[in-house]
C-alpha positions, 0 to 999 in steps of 0.5 A: 341781750347782745347789746348788753355784752358791750363787745364794741362790734356790730352784731349780724342777724342772718335772715332777720328782717326785723333786726333792731338797730344797730344789728345788721340783717343779712341774706342767706339763700341761693339768690341774694342779689335783690336783698335789701338790708332793713336799714339803708345805712347797713351794708348789703351782706350775704352770709350764707350762699347755698351752693348745694342742699341736703340730699334726701333719700326719696328725692333727686340729687340737688344740683346747682351748676357752678355757672349759676353760682358765679352769675348770681355772685357777680350780680350781687356785687354789681347791685351793691353787695360788699361781702359773701360767704359760702356754706354747704359745700360738698363733693357733689358740687364738684361733679 
């Protein structure tokens, strides 16, 4: 269906290991440094860098130190990554 629209730009499929060509599969998660696209000609992209997570009433507050985010982002680019995006940012990440 996406290809039938003829938009002239590649489509990105997040967390889709079997994305057909010319779609580009990307990584979503806390750690994507070891992610490999399903096609060797596709760029290594991180579309959702989860800096936090949803709070549950019956669980401890999720916490991810800024140092961990910085380290894994640097490692992602060191291992050939070309693009990274941040999602799920909250005031909790600043505390």
